[in-house]
N, C-alpha and C positions, 0 to 999 in steps of 0.2 A: 248808937249805930246799929246796923241792921246785919244779920249774917244769914246766909243761906248756902245750901250745898247740893250736889247732885252726883249720882254715879253714871248717868247717862249723858250721851253726847247730844247737844241740841235740845236738852230739855228745858221745859218753862218753870221758872221759879216764882213762887208767891208765897205770902204769909196771910193769914186770916185777916190781918188788918191792913193788908198791902193797898196802896192807892196809886202808886206811881211805877213806872217801869224804868229800870236802870240797866244799861248794857253792862256785861261782864266781860272785860278783856282778859284773854288768856295769854300767858306768856309763851305758850308752845304750841297751842291747838290751832289748826286751820281755821280761817274766817268762817267757813261754812259750818263749823262746829260749835261756834261761840253761843252760849246760852244768853239768856236775859234774867236779870235778877229783879224781882219785884220786892220792895221793901216799903216800909212805912215812911212817908214823906213828912217833912216839917210843915208847919202852918204856913209857912211863906212859899210853899212849893218845893218840889224835890230838885236837888241839883246833882248831877252826875260828875261833879268835880270832887276829886279826892277819893273816888271809888278805885279799889284795887283788887286784883285777883291773882291767884296762882294755880297752876295746873300740875296735877300729879298723876302720873301713870298707874292705872289699875287694870290689869289683865286686858291689855290692849284697848282700853278706853281711856277717857280723860276725866279726872275729878276735879272740877272747878270750884275753888273756895273763894267765895265772893264776900267782901264785907265793904261797908262804906261808912261813912261818918259825916256828921255835919261840920262844917268848916269850923264852927265856934268851939268844937271839943279841943281839949288840951292835948299838948304834945305827948304828955304821959299815957293818955288813954290810947293814942295812936300807937305807941310803942307796945303797950299791953295787947292790943289787937294784932299787930304784926307778930309779935311773939307767939301768939296763939295760932296763927295760920302756919308759921315756919315750924312749929311742933308737930302739927298735923301732917304736913308735908314730909316731914322726917319719918314719922311713924308709918305712913302710907308707902313710902319708897323702900323703908327696910323690910316691911312684912308682906306687902302685896305684889311687888313687881321686881323683876331682875332685868337687867340688860346683860345678855350673856356675853358680851365682849369684855365687860368688868366684873362680871359675877365670880369668875374662876379665878381662884388664887392659887399660883403654883406651890406655895407653901403648904396648902392643904392637901396636895395630891396624894401623899403617902397614906394619909388616913381615911380619905373619902371613898366611901363604897357604894353611895347612892346619890344620884341627882335626878329628883323627881317632882313632877306635878308642880313646877314653878310657873309664874307667869312671865316666861322668857321672852325677850325682844332682841332684834339685832342680828348679828351673824353668828355661826359656830366658829369660835376661834380655834386656831391651830394648838394652843396650850391644852386642849381637851385630851391631847395624846399623852399628857404626863401623867394623867389619872390611871395608871396601869392596873391599879387594884379595884377599878370601879366594877361593881356587880350589876347595877341597875341604872340605865340611861333613859330617863323619860324627859325629853326636852321639849316636847310639844304633845299635847293631847287635844288638839283641835281648837282652831279659831285664835291661834297665837301668831305673833308677829315675828317669827323667825324667817329669815330669807337667806339667799346666797347658797353656796355649795357646800357639800361636806368635804372637809379637809382629808388629805391622805393620811394625816396622822391618826386617824380613827382606827387604822389597822393595829395601832399600839394597844388598844383595849382588848387584849387577848383573854381576859377573864370576865368580860362583860357577858351576861346570859340574857338580859333583856334589852332590847334596842328599840325604842319607840320614838317616832317622829312623824306623826301624821297630822293632816289637816293644816298644815303649815304652808309656806310659800317657798319651799327649798327647789332649786333648780340644778342644771348641769347633770353630769352623768354620776352614777355611783362608782366610787374609786375602786379599783381592783384590789386594794389592800383590805376590803370588807371580808375577803377570804381568810384573813388572818385572825379574824375575830372567832376563833374556833370554839369558844365557850357559848355562843349565841344559841339559845335553846336548851341549855343544860338544865337539868332538874325540872324540866317541864314548861320553861320559859319560852318566849318567841320574839318575833320581830315584826313590826307594823309600820310601814313607810308609806301608806296609801294617802291619796288625796294631797298629793304635792304636784309639782311641775317637773318632775324628774324626767331626763331624756336619755337618748343614746341607747346603745347596745346593753342588754343585761350581762353583767360580768360573768365569764366563764368560771371565775373563782367562787361563785355561789355553790358550785359542787363541793367545795371544801367545808361548807357548813354541816359537817357530819354529826354534830351534836344536835341539831334542829330536828325534831320529830313532828311539830304540827305548827300551824298558824304562821305560815309565811304569808304575809299580807302586803303585797306591793302593787295592789290595784289602783285604777283611777289616777294614772301618772301618763306620761307621753313617751314610754319606752318604745323604741324601734328594734330594728335588726331581727334575730330569730331566738327561738327558745335554745339556750346552750344544750349540747348533747351531755355536757358534764352533770346535767341535772339527775342522770342515771346514777351518779356516785351517791346520791343520798338515800341509801338503802334502808336507812332506819326510819324514814319519813312515813308517818302513818295516816295523817288526816289534815284536811283544809289547806290547800294551796290555791292562793287567789292571785291571778295575774289578769283579770278581765279588765275591760276598758282601758286599753293601752292601743298601741299601733305596731305591735308585734306582727311580723310576717314569717314566711317560710312555712315549712312542714312541721308537724308534732313530731319530736324526735323518737325514733324506735327505742332509744335507751330507756324510755319510760317503762317498757316492761321489766327493767331491772329492778325497780322500786317495789319489790315483793311485799313489803310491809304495808303498802298504801291500801287503806281500806275505804276511804270515802272523801268526796268533795274536792274535784279539780274543776276549776272554772276558768275557762279561757275565751268566753264569749266576747263580743264586741272588740275583735282584733282584726288582722288581716292575714289570718292563716291560711295556707293553700295545701294542696296534696291531699293524699288519701288519710283516712283514720288508719294508724299503724295496727297491723294484726297482733304486734307485741303487747298493745295495751290489753288485749284480751287475756294475756297470761296472768293478769292480776285477778285470779279467781276469787280472791277474798274481798274484792271491790264491791261495795254494797249500794252506793247512791252518790249522786251529785256530779256526774260527768256532763259538763254543759259546754258545748263549742258552737253554739248557734251565732248567727250573724258573722259568719266568716266567709271565705271562699273555698271550703273544703269540696274537693271533687272525688273521683273514683266511686266505689260502690261500698255499701254497709258490709263489713267482714261477716262472713258465716261464722267465725270464731266468737261472735258475740253470744252465740248460744251456749258457750262455756261458762258464762257468769251466771250460774245458777242461784247465787245468793243476791243477785241484784234486786233492790226492792223500791228504789225511788229515783226518778228524775235522770233519765238518760235523754239528753235534749240536743238534737242535731239539726234542728229547723233553721230555714233560711240560709241555705248553702247552695252547692251546685252539685249534689250527690245524685248519682244516676244508677243505671243497672236496674235489677229487680229486687223486690223484697225477698231476703233469704228466708227460706221456711224455718232456719234454725233460730230465728228470732223467737219462735214459740217457746223455747226451752229457757229463754231468759227469766230468771225469777222463779224458776220451777220449785225451788225450795223455800221462797220467802214471799211470793207474789210481788211483782213490780207495778208500781203505781203510776208513774209517768214515763211513756215511750213516745217520743216526739220527733219523727223525721219528717214533718210536714214542710211545704214550700221548698221542695227539691225538684229533681227531675227523674223520680223514680218511675220506671214503667212496669210492663208485665201484669199479670193478674194477681189477686189476692190469694195467697197460699191457703189451701184447705186445711193445712197443719194448724192454721191460727185458731181453729176450733179447740185444740188442746193448750192454747196459750194460757198464760197466768197473768193477765192484765187486770188489776184491781180497780183502777181508777180512770186514768186518761190514756188513751192510744189514739194518736192523732196522726192520719196519713193523708190529709187533705191537701189540695193544691199541688198534685204531682201529675203523672202522665199515666196513671194506671188504667187498663183496659179489662174488659170482660164483665162477668157478673158477679154478684155477691154469693158466695158459696153457702150452701145450706149447713154446711158443717160448723159454721160460726155459732149455730144454736147450742153447741156443746159447751160453750164458754160458761154457761150457768152452772156447769158442775164445779168448775174452778173458782168461780166468783165472778159474775158478770161485770164487765166495766162500766162506770157510770157514762163515760163518753167514749164512744168508738166512732171515730168521724172519717169517712171516705168521701167528703164532699169535694167538689171541684176537681175531679179527676174525669175520665172519659168512660166511666162504667155504662152498662146497658141492663136490659131486662128489669125485673122488679125485686123488690125486697122479699125474699122467701118467707112464706107463711110459717115455717118452723122458727124463723128469727123473729118476726113480729109477735108471735104467740107468747114469748117469754119477755118481750121488751117492755111490757106494761110497768114492771117494777123498777125500770132503769130509764135513764135519759138516752134513748137510742137516737144517735145523731146522723142516721144515713136516710132519714126520711125526706128531708129537704134537699135533694141533691140538684141545687140550682146549676143549670147550664152543663150537666154531667151525662145526660143521655139516659138517666133513670127513667123508666116507664116505656122506652122504646125496645124494640126487639132486637136481640143480639143477632149478629150475622150468623148464618148457618156455618157448620163446621165444613172444612174443604172436603171434596169428594175423594174417598180412598182410592188408591191405584187397584186396577183388576188383579186378582189373583187366581183365575181359572186356568191359566197356562203357565204352570211353573217351569222355570228353566231346568233342564236335565241336570241331574246330580253326578252322572258317570260318563266317561268318555267313551265314543264307539270303539268296538273290538275288531271291525273290518280292517284287514291290513290295506295300508296305503300303498298304491301302486307305484313301482320304481319308474322315475322318469330318465334314469340315465340310459345311454345307448348300450346294447348288448355286443357290437362288434368289437372283436378284441384289439387292442392297441398293439402296434407292431413293436417287437422286442428291441429292435435296434434301428439306427438311422441308415439309409442307403450308403452304399460304399462307392458308387461311381465318382470318378475324379471330375472335376470341372474343366471345361474346355480351356486350354491356354490362351492367353493373349497373343496377337500377332507380333513377331519380332522384326518385321520390315522397318528399316530406318526412315525417317521422314526425309522428304526432298529438300535439299538446302536452298536457302535464299539466294537470288543473283547477287554478285558482288559489283556490277557495272555501276560506277559513279552517276549520279544524275546530271543531266546537262544543265 
């Protein structure tokens, strides 16, 4: 008999002495995944009769155990071969793969503290809620075949500190009972549910995860609705909050300013956020880097309070929104203690001129202001940036600037990549319009009132002290002539 095996779907099987091709039928694999076994044929030609196979689950793939024998082999040999394959199937099913529907045994619930890194398939059973002493729950770590929804009984896992189910095919909404998992994040653990197909509103109960201090990674799903204002209750949260690549709308909640321990990485890009950047965010004066809200529909203006974030040092990315207004001169104070390396408000509707205060800015790497509606000339004060560390890319392309690049700027730009030299379609090289003519100041308005007395316009004839006393003429007292009393004819 000939034996062959593979761990990959659709693989081709052969031996060094193979001469014929035999189809390997699987008991459970789809037809498109059926491999072909190549084994040594008999002298009279190979026959596919008597060929058998078994399919064993292995981390989401199918293990095909193929064997065949010549018809003239004895029944005892067939029995030995069958036993060998069944033994392999049992070993693989026990050690390599678990169907989650049948893997959990309620009798083990009181003593089980960890379910981790298994090749789980199927759905998440409601019996998971019986494992109330569970500390670690890793039910998918990418590429597994879990599907369905999270049961509400997940709220019974009040002592679970790590909750991971990423890269699976989970659907539906997150149950509100997730707020009862009060130990999630305890002792530095975290939660990762990214790269599923979860939908619906983020539960407001996420604000109850007060033990969670970092790495809430729920990105790359299909969440809708708004960001819950209860996020402000997570005052202990310090870093890495990933909610990007969803369909979350509404405005960024002002309660974000209550997360005073938050120091870095808030990524909300590729959503449907609207409204202004809340000034309360600027109250996070310890926030250093990673505020990315690009590719949304943010409006309003850039808050002047951004200048208060003196320890900002990397990646404040606002590009591809609908932000208007002018560039606040206070942006020059961002990173004054640490040097900010990436400031990117490009592809918006920012107007006005380049602030001269940018000469004192602390941009160490990229400062991109291109594709806006800025006007005026490039100020010579930008040459002072070399004192603080000149940026490698300072880009004002695709605005409506005028004039030429000042020689003070070009003289120090040889050591850097100065990105204003190719101002395609922006007016660089054309004369700026003259300043408007000032109003004349030769005849100032009088500052004091005249002292000449104003003539009185009232009559000086005295008014009589009393009314006339002449009595009025009485009315006549003659009686009127009576009418005739003669009857008409």
